[in-house]
Structures are given as structure tokens and as C-alpha cells.
C-alpha positions in Angstrom: 0.0 0.0 0.0 1.4 3.4 -0.9 0.8 6.1 1.7 0.2 9.7 0.7 3.3 11.9 0.8 1.5 14.5 2.9 1.4 12.1 5.8 5.1 11.7 5.8 5.7 15.5 5.5 3.2 16.2 8.2 4.9 13.8 10.6 8.4 15.2 9.9 7.2 18.8 10.3 5.1 18.3 13.4 7.0 15.7 15.5 10.6 16.2 14.6 13.2 13.6 15.2 11.1 11.3 17.3 8.9 10.6 14.2 11.9 9.4 12.1 11.0 5.9 13.2 7.5 6.4 11.8 8.9 7.6 8.5 11.1 4.5 8.3 7.9 2.4 8.9 6.0 4.4 6.2 8.8 3.8 3.7 8.7 0.1 4.5 5.0 0.2 3.4 6.2 1.3 -0.1 8.3 -1.8 -0.4 6.1 -4.8 -1.1 8.9 -7.2 -0.3 9.3 -5.8 3.3 7.2 -7.7 5.8 6.5 -6.4 9.4 8.8 -9.2 10.6 11.7 -8.1 8.4 11.3 -4.5 9.4 11.1 -5.4 13.1 14.2 -7.6 13.1 16.2 -5.0 11.2 15.3 -2.3 13.7 16.0 -4.6 16.6 19.5 -5.2 15.3 20.0 -1.5 14.7 18.5 -0.2 18.0 19.7 -2.8 20.5 23.3 -1.5 20.8 22.0 2.1 20.9 19.6 1.4 23.8 22.2 -0.6 25.7 24.9 2.1 25.3 22.6 5.1 25.9 21.1 3.8 29.2 24.5 2.8 30.6 26.4 6.0 29.8 26.3 6.9 33.5 27.7 3.5 34.6 30.2 2.5 31.9 32.0 0.3 34.3 29.1 -2.1 34.5 29.2 -2.9 30.8 30.4 -6.4 29.8 33.4 -5.9 27.5 33.2 -7.3 24.0 35.8 -10.0 24.6 33.9 -11.2 27.7 30.5 -11.8 26.1 30.8 -15.5 25.4 32.4 -16.1 28.8 29.6 -14.2 30.5 26.9 -16.1 28.6 28.5 -19.4 29.7 29.3 -18.4 33.3 25.8 -16.9 34.0 24.1 -19.6 31.9 22.3 -17.1 29.7 21.9 -19.7 27.0 19.1 -21.0 29.1 17.3 -17.7 28.7 17.5 -18.1 24.9 16.1 -21.6 25.2 13.3 -20.1 27.3 12.3 -17.8 24.6 12.1 -20.7 22.1 9.9 -22.7 24.6 7.5 -19.8 25.0 7.2 -19.3 21.2 6.3 -23.0 20.9 3.9 -22.7 23.9 2.2 -19.7 22.3 1.8 -21.5 19.0 0.3 -24.5 20.8 -2.1 -22.2 22.7 -3.2 -20.3 19.6 -3.8 -23.6 17.8 -6.3 -24.6 20.5 -8.2 -21.3 20.6 -10.4 -21.8 17.5 -11.1 -25.6 17.9 -12.6 -25.1 21.5 -14.3 -21.7 20.8 -17.6 -23.3 19.9 -17.8 -24.6 23.5 -16.3 -21.8 25.5 -18.1 -18.9 23.6 -17.1 -15.4 24.8 -17.9 -12.8 27.4 -17.9 -9.7 25.2 -21.5 -8.8 25.9 -20.8 -8.8 29.6 -17.8 -6.5 29.3 -19.7 -4.2 26.9 -22.6 -4.0 29.3 -20.1 -2.9 32.0 -18.2 -0.4 30.0 -20.5 0.9 27.3 -18.9 2.7 24.4 -16.2 4.5 26.4 -13.4 3.3 24.1 -15.3 4.5 21.0 -15.1 8.0 22.5 -11.3 7.7 22.9 -10.9 6.7 19.2 -13.3 9.4 17.9 -11.7 12.1 20.0 -8.1 11.5 18.9 -8.3 9.8 15.6 -6.0 11.0 12.8 -3.8 9.1 10.3 -0.4 10.2 11.7 -1.3 9.1 15.2 -2.7 5.8 13.9 0.4 5.1 11.8 2.7 5.8 14.8 0.6 3.7 17.3 0.3 0.8 14.8 4.1 0.8 14.6 4.5 1.2 18.4 2.0 -1.6 19.2 3.9 -4.2 17.3 7.5 -3.2 17.2 8.2 -1.4 20.5 6.3 -4.2 22.4 8.4 -7.0 20.9 11.5 -4.8 21.1 11.1 -4.2 24.9 10.7 -7.9 25.6 13.9 -8.7 23.8 16.1 -5.7 24.6 15.3 -5.6 28.3 17.0 -9.0 28.7 19.9 -7.9 26.7 20.3 -4.5 28.5 20.4 -6.1 32.0 22.8 -8.8 30.8 25.1 -6.1 29.1 25.1 -4.1 32.3 26.1 -7.1 34.5 22.9 -7.4 36.4 22.4 -11.2 36.5 19.4 -11.2 38.8 17.4 -8.7 36.7 18.4 -10.6 33.5 16.9 -13.7 35.0 13.7 -12.0 36.2 12.8 -10.1 33.0 13.3 -13.3 31.0 11.1 -15.3 33.3 8.6 -12.3 33.1 7.8 -13.0 29.5 7.7 -16.8 29.9 5.6 -17.0 32.9 3.2 -14.0 32.4 2.1 -15.6 29.1 1.6 -18.9 30.9 -0.5 -17.2 33.5 -2.7 -15.6 30.8 -3.4 -18.9 29.0 -6.6 -20.0 30.8 -8.1 -16.5 30.5 -7.4 -16.5 26.8 -8.7 -19.9 26.2 -11.8 -20.0 28.4 -12.8 -16.4 28.9 -12.7 -15.1 25.3 -13.5 -11.5 24.7 -13.7 -10.1 21.2 -11.7 -7.0 20.4 -13.7 -3.7 20.7 -13.8 -3.1 16.9 -15.6 -6.5 16.5 -18.4 -5.6 18.9 -18.9 -1.8 19.2 -20.7 -0.5 16.1 -18.7 2.3 14.4 -15.4 1.3 16.1 -12.7 1.1 13.6 -10.1 -1.7 13.6 -7.2 0.7 12.9 -4.5 -1.9 13.3 -6.1 -5.0 11.9 -7.4 -3.1 8.8 -4.0 -1.8 7.9 -3.0 -4.0 4.9 0.7 -4.1 5.8 -0.2 -5.8 9.1 -3.3 -7.7 8.1 -1.6 -11.0 7.3 0.8 -10.8 10.2 -1.9 -10.4 12.7 -4.3 -12.9 11.1 -1.5 -15.5 11.7 -0.7 -14.4 15.3 -3.8 -12.9 16.8 -7.2 -14.7 16.9 -9.0 -11.3 17.7 -10.8 -12.7 20.7 -8.0 -12.6 23.3 -8.7 -9.1 24.6 -8.7 -10.0 28.3 -6.2 -9.5 29.8 -3.9 -7.3 27.8 -0.4 -8.6 27.6 0.7 -5.2 26.2 -0.1 -4.1 29.8 0.8 -7.3 31.7 4.3 -7.8 30.4 5.7 -4.2 30.7 3.9 -3.8 34.0 5.5 -7.0 35.1 8.9 -5.5 34.3 8.1 -2.4 36.3 6.9 -4.4 39.2 10.0 -6.6 39.2 12.1 -3.5 39.2 10.2 -2.1 42.2 10.4 -5.4 44.1 14.1 -5.8 43.4 14.9 -2.3 44.6 12.8 -2.6 47.7 14.5 -5.9 48.6 17.8 -4.1 48.4 16.7 -1.3 50.7 16.9 1.4 47.9 14.5 3.7 46.1 14.0 3.6 42.4 15.7 7.0 42.0 18.8 5.7 43.7 18.9 2.6 41.5 21.4 2.5 38.6 18.7 1.4 36.2 16.3 4.2 37.0 16.6 5.8 33.6 15.7 2.5 31.9 12.9 2.0 34.3 11.4 5.3 33.2 11.9 4.3 29.6 9.7 1.3 30.2 7.1 3.3 32.1 6.7 5.8 29.4 6.2 3.1 26.8 3.7 1.3 29.0 1.6 4.5 29.1 1.7 4.7 25.3 0.7 1.0 25.2 -2.3 1.7 27.4 -3.5 4.5 25.2 -2.8 2.6 22.0 -4.8 -0.5 22.9 -7.9 1.6 23.5 -7.4 3.9 20.6 -6.7 1.2 17.9 -9.9 -0.7 18.5 -8.3 -3.7 20.3 -8.8 -3.7 24.1 -11.4 -2.8 26.6 -10.7 -0.6 29.6 -11.1 -3.5 32.0 -8.2 -5.3 30.2 -5.8 -2.7 31.7 -6.3 -3.5 35.5 -6.7 -7.2 34.6 -3.4 -7.0 32.7 -1.8 -5.4 35.8 -3.1 -8.1 38.0 -1.6 -10.8 35.8 1.7 -8.9 35.5 1.7 -8.5 39.3 1.1 -12.2 40.0 3.9 -13.1 37.6 6.3 -10.5 39.1 5.7 -11.7 42.6 6.2 -15.4 41.6 9.4 -14.6 39.8 10.8 -12.3 42.5 10.4 -15.0 45.1 11.4 -17.9 43.0 14.6 -16.5 41.3 16.9 -16.7 44.4 16.2 -20.4 44.8 16.9 -21.0 41.1 20.3 -19.3 41.5 21.1 -21.1 44.8 21.7 -17.7 46.5 20.8 -19.2 49.8 22.2 -22.6 49.5 21.1 -25.6 47.5 17.8 -25.1 45.6 15.9 -27.4 47.9 17.6 -26.5 51.1 15.2 -26.3 54.0 12.5 -28.3 52.1 10.9 -30.9 54.4 8.1 -33.4 53.9 5.9 -31.4 56.2 6.4 -28.2 54.2 5.8 -30.0 50.9 2.5 -31.5 52.3 1.4 -28.0 53.5 2.2 -26.5 50.1 0.4 -29.2 48.2 -2.7 -28.8 50.5 -3.0 -25.0 50.4 -1.8 -24.4 46.8 -3.6 -27.5 45.5 -6.9 -26.3 47.2 -6.5 -22.9 45.5 -5.8 -24.6 42.2 -8.9 -26.7 42.5 -11.1 -23.7 43.4 -9.9 -21.8 40.3 -10.2 -24.9 38.2 -13.8 -25.4 39.4 -14.6 -21.8 38.5 -13.2 -22.3 35.0 -15.3 -25.5 34.5 -18.4 -23.7 35.7 -17.8 -20.9 33.3 -17.3 -23.4 30.4 -20.5 -25.2 31.3 -22.5 -21.9 31.5 -21.2 -20.7 28.1 -21.8 -24.1 26.5 -25.4 -24.0 27.6 -26.0 -20.4 26.3 -23.9 -20.4 23.1 -26.7 -21.1 20.7 -28.2 -17.6 20.9 -25.0 -15.7 21.6 -23.9 -13.3 18.8 -20.2 -13.2 17.9 -20.2 -9.7 16.3 -22.2 -6.5 16.3 -22.1 -4.3 13.2 -23.3 -0.8 12.6 -24.4 0.5 9.2 -21.6 0.1 6.7 -19.3 -1.8 9.1 -17.2 -4.7 8.1 -15.5 -7.1 10.5 -13.6 -10.4 10.0 -13.5 -13.8 11.6 -10.5 -16.1 11.1 -10.4 -19.7 10.1 -7.2 -21.3 11.4 -4.8 -23.1 9.1 -5.3 -26.9 9.0 -4.0 -30.1 7.5 -5.4 -30.5 4.0 -7.2 -33.7 4.9 -9.3 -31.9 7.5 -12.0 -29.2 7.1 -14.1 -26.9 9.3 -17.8 -26.5 9.3 -18.7 -22.9 9.9 -22.2 -21.7 10.6 -23.1 -18.1 10.0 -26.3 -16.8 11.5 -27.9 -13.4 10.8 -29.8 -12.6 14.0 -31.3 -9.4 12.7 -35.0 -9.1 11.9 -34.7 -6.5 9.1 -31.2 -6.2 7.8 -29.4 -8.4 5.3 -25.9 -9.6 6.0 -23.2 -10.0 3.3 -20.2 -12.1 3.7 -17.0 -12.9 1.7 -14.4 -15.7 2.2 -10.8 -15.1 1.2 -7.3 -16.3 2.2 -5.5 -13.7 4.2 -2.6 -13.2 1.8 -5.0 -12.4 -1.1 -7.0 -10.0 1.1 -4.2 -7.4 1.6 -5.2 -5.2 -1.3 -8.7 -5.0 0.0 -7.7 -2.9 3.0 -7.4 0.9 2.4 -6.8 3.8 4.8 -7.1 1.7 7.9 -10.5 0.2 6.8 -11.9 -2.4 4.5 -13.0 -1.5 1.0 -16.0 -3.8 1.0 -16.6 -3.7 -2.8 -13.0 -4.4 -3.5 -12.8 -7.2 -0.9 -15.9 -8.8 -2.3 -14.5 -8.7 -5.8 -11.3 -10.3 -4.6 -13.3 -13.1 -2.9 -15.3 -13.7 -6.1 -12.2 -13.7 -8.3 -9.9 -15.8 -6.0 -12.4 -18.2 -4.5 -10.6 -21.4 -3.4 -13.5 -23.0 -1.5 -16.1 -25.6 -2.7 -18.8 -23.2 -1.5 -19.8 -19.8 -2.7 -17.2 -17.3 -1.4 -19.6 -14.4 -1.5 -23.3 -14.4 -0.6 -26.0 -12.7 1.4 -28.0 -13.9 4.4 -31.6 -12.5 4.8 -32.9 -11.6 8.2 -32.9 -14.5 10.6 -31.2 -16.8 8.0 -28.3 -19.0 8.6 -25.9 -21.1 6.5 -23.5 -24.0 7.1 -20.2 -23.8 5.1 -17.7 -26.6 4.8 -14.4 -24.8 4.5 -10.8 -25.8 3.8 -7.8 -23.8 4.9 -4.8 -26.0 4.0 -1.7 -24.5 5.7 -3.1 -21.0 5.3 -5.3 -18.7 7.3 -8.7 -17.6 5.9 -10.8 -14.5 6.5 -14.6 -14.5 6.7 -15.6 -10.9 6.2 -19.0 -9.8 7.4 -20.7 -6.7 6.1 -23.7 -4.7 7.2 -25.1 -3.2 4.0 -28.1 -1.5 5.6 -28.5 2.1 6.5 -29.6 1.7 10.1 -29.7 -0.6 13.1 -27.1 -2.8 14.8 -26.8 -6.2 13.1 -25.9 -9.1 15.3 -24.1 -12.1 13.7 -23.0 -15.4 15.0 -20.1 -17.3 13.5 -19.3 -20.8 15.0 -16.7 -23.1 13.5 -16.3 -26.8 14.2 -12.9 -28.3 13.3 -12.7 -32.0 12.4 -9.3 -32.5 14.2 -10.3 -31.0 17.5 -11.2 -34.1 19.6 -8.5 -33.6 22.2 -8.3 -29.8 22.1 -10.3 -29.2 25.3 -8.1 -31.7 27.3 -4.9 -30.0 26.0 -6.3 -26.6 26.8 -7.0 -27.6 30.4 -3.6 -29.2 30.8 -1.9 -26.0 29.5 -3.8 -23.9 32.0 -2.8 -25.8 35.2 0.6 -24.0 35.5 -1.2 -20.7 35.7 -3.5 -21.9 38.4 -0.5 -23.3 40.4 1.4 -20.0 40.1 -1.6 -18.1 41.4 -1.9 -20.5 44.3 1.8 -20.2 45.1 1.7 -16.4 45.2 -1.4 -16.3 47.4 0.2 -18.7 49.9 3.6 -17.0 49.8 2.0 -13.6 50.6 0.0 -15.2 53.4 3.1 -16.8 55.0 5.1 -13.5 54.7 2.3 -11.6 56.4 1.9 -14.3 59.1 5.6 -14.1 59.9 5.7 -10.3 60.0 7.7 -9.9 56.8 7.3 -7.5 53.9 5.8 -8.8 50.6 9.1 -8.1 48.8 11.2 -10.3 51.1 12.5 -12.9 48.6 14.5 -15.0 51.0 13.5 -18.7 51.3 11.6 -19.5 54.5 14.4 -21.6 55.9 16.4 -18.4 56.4 13.6 -17.0 58.5 14.1 -19.9 60.9 17.8 -19.3 61.0 17.5 -15.7 62.2 
């Protein structure tokens, strides 16, 4: 997609040097061979040394010298951190692969959240919307988020802070693990799929459309990891400093801490403005980030054997007590999840998946699958007076149908008609209260189902439910993946209880056997 030149000129004139990154991003739009992944990796390689050098200018003595890098990686076992990132990528792919197959049972809670919040996020978007801001925030939402996850580990390692290197690496690994049951069993659609008139400013940008179709199922709004992960870093910084008897301003990483804080504030605004998250996702993201930070802060000293062998002080009596208390908490949370699943399973039949205002177009995603399998997708028009139009198109062929952060319905419909790869009609209309069952194939590719409200008035409610042939064990796998989250929550609750009972502050990370030795 070619962006108008006046956007680039406006950005340069109005925002100065800080918008150079946006201009680089806009130039990348002009190159059809540059994917978001390529641009992101290129900028990571370029900015990592700059960030590390800039934020350590006041403490040059802490820098790991070039010739000592490999020795430090081996000595501090930082290769385990790299392995951890590989594990979480695999974990995320596995989780995302379960999301769609179980969705017909777990439904979603979007109507509940919308009833609580109303259209507050629509006001945010309408108040501030302009193309330059949208372009910058789209870039920031993807690149800066991933960059912070990566560069924070590198920065702490480069400045010889072993403990914080451990903690921020575990932060990404474990916070995602904590979020798994909420993503799988408490689905909430993104705001632009539910609030009539709310634009999907990120997902309807052609340059990002394929990338996000492959990595974002659009119903994982609660909680926001764009809040949870950076907040987890901020919380870890605070807990670490408190445990050392310092204040944040006295800490040598205070400048970097403020860098993360500023970007976290931008994330919070971006997730509301871009039509992605609900307001409630922010405090829930902070809770998830806080649980993860507390677990990591109290676990890391044992992993590093800072107070003797890892299992020093562990007795059978303590193990039994941990199993009893933490296991009870796990079972209570598990029962709550099962209750929510059963409730949703009994009410799914009449629950709409999307709400569209006049002229609105939204999309559902059919996950990639083995060619020998298919998915049966049922589309229902719940409206009594308006006609629903739909179009089916693989994600890579849909890119040219996005224009100016929106969907050009006529063009997208034409693309679907011309490039139809299904054995069913790829474009059609559903009359009021009509439904249709479609047997769809999506061999090793993701597929969009676009839904369009062609009427002039009213809110059109639509239900889209897909049943995947290869999903027999998906629910069992989803439950198994969620158990670690429930255990971590139980551990944190019991740890805080024990600290309080023994008159110790919540940031005291020393193992309990050291309390007995005092």
C-alpha cells in the first residue's frame, strides 16, 4: 500500500526527530517485499546497541566488555534464557492452535464486558483519531512491544545485572503462561468487532493484516499482555529495589525503568485507541503482571542457589502443606473455569459473535489446518430486518482490500469472487434470521470470513461458529496448558500469606528456611 506523501511530510514537520521511526515504517510500506517481521528484526539489530549504550552512559564500568561476552553467557548460563524464549514461542503456537477448535464450546464474554463499559473506548478513538497518530501507534504496538521484551533482557545482561536478567526473561515466559486460561476459556472479542462504528485501525492496515491474522485470533482481549508484560517488568524493578533497601531514583537502572514506564503508558492509550482492548483489560493485565512478578521475584533466588542448594530447607511437612494449600487454590480456580465453560456451553446457541453498525465490516479467522481436514462454519444473521453480506478469502490475497485503515468492501468482495478457493460460494448474502453452514478448507493458510452490514440503520448481530474436524482432544490439551497458571496463582497467594503471618514485607524474597535461622 502506498501512503500519501503529505502524511510523511506532516509527521516530519510536526513531530521532529522522534517521528523518524514512523517515517522508516512508512517507507517500508512502499516496499512490497518488506514484511513487518523483516522491518522489526532489522530495527532490533539497529537499536539494541544504541539502547544498551545510551542507558549505561552513567555507569560504563558495568558494561560487559566485547571479549567477555561468550564467557559471561556461559558463566551466567544465559543460554538457558535463549532456550526459554524458544519454549514460549512453541507454547504460544500451541495455545493459539487450541483457541479456535474449542471456541464453539467456550463462547465469549464480550457482551458482559460491553454492558459494564458501554462505548467509552469509542469516545477515545473518535476524540483523537488521525492518520499520523494511527500510523505511529500501529508501529509502536507491534515493534516497541516486541523490542522491549527482547532488549530488556539484553540490556540487563550487558550491564552485568544477573538477577534482573533472570527476572525479566522469566517475566515474558511466565506471564504468558498465567494468561493462558483466560485467553482460552474467557474469550472477549476486540472492541472493533463488537462496538458499532469502532474502527479496527490496526487490523485493517494492509501491511499488518496477514501478520496479525496468523498471530492474533482477535478474541484474546482479556487480559492485555501489552499491559501485563511491561507492568511485570516495572513491578519486578520495584520489588528488586525494595528488597535491596533502595529507592527507584537511587537505582542505577532508574533511567531505563522510566523508559519502560513511558512506553507502558503509550501501550495503554494505543490498545484503547486502535480498537483492540477494553478498559477492563488494563487492570486485569496489571493483576496478571503483578502475579507473575511476585512469583518470579520470590522464585529466582532459589533457582540461582543464592541461599544454599535449591531445595535447602525443604521438608516433607512443608511439601505437604504447600500441596494442601496451593492445591486447594488450584482446584477452586479450576472449578470456576469449568463452571464458566458449562455456562457458556449452555448459552452459546443464541449468543452473537459480532455486532455491526451500518456500513461496518468485521472479520473472523479460520485457522490453518491439515489439507485432509476441514471446518464446518455456521453463520447466522440474528437481525429481523437487515441483510448480512459475507465474503471468504485467504489472508494473503486480502491485503489489497484494505485501504486507509479500513476495509474497502466492494474491492474485498470482488477479490473473494475472483480468487475463490472453496467448494462453496465465497460471496453471498443472508436474509434476516437466515443461517448457512459452510464446509471450509484452509490448507496450511489462514482464511478470512468478512461480514458486512449493507443497511443504513440498526445494529446487526451475527453469530459465527466453526467446528474443526481435528479438535477431539483440544479441550483436554487446553485444560492441561492452564494448570501451570493456576498453580502459580496459588503459590503467590500462599507465599504472601506466609510472609504476612511471619511479619515480613511482601518483597522479602529469602527462602523460608532463612527466617528460621534468624
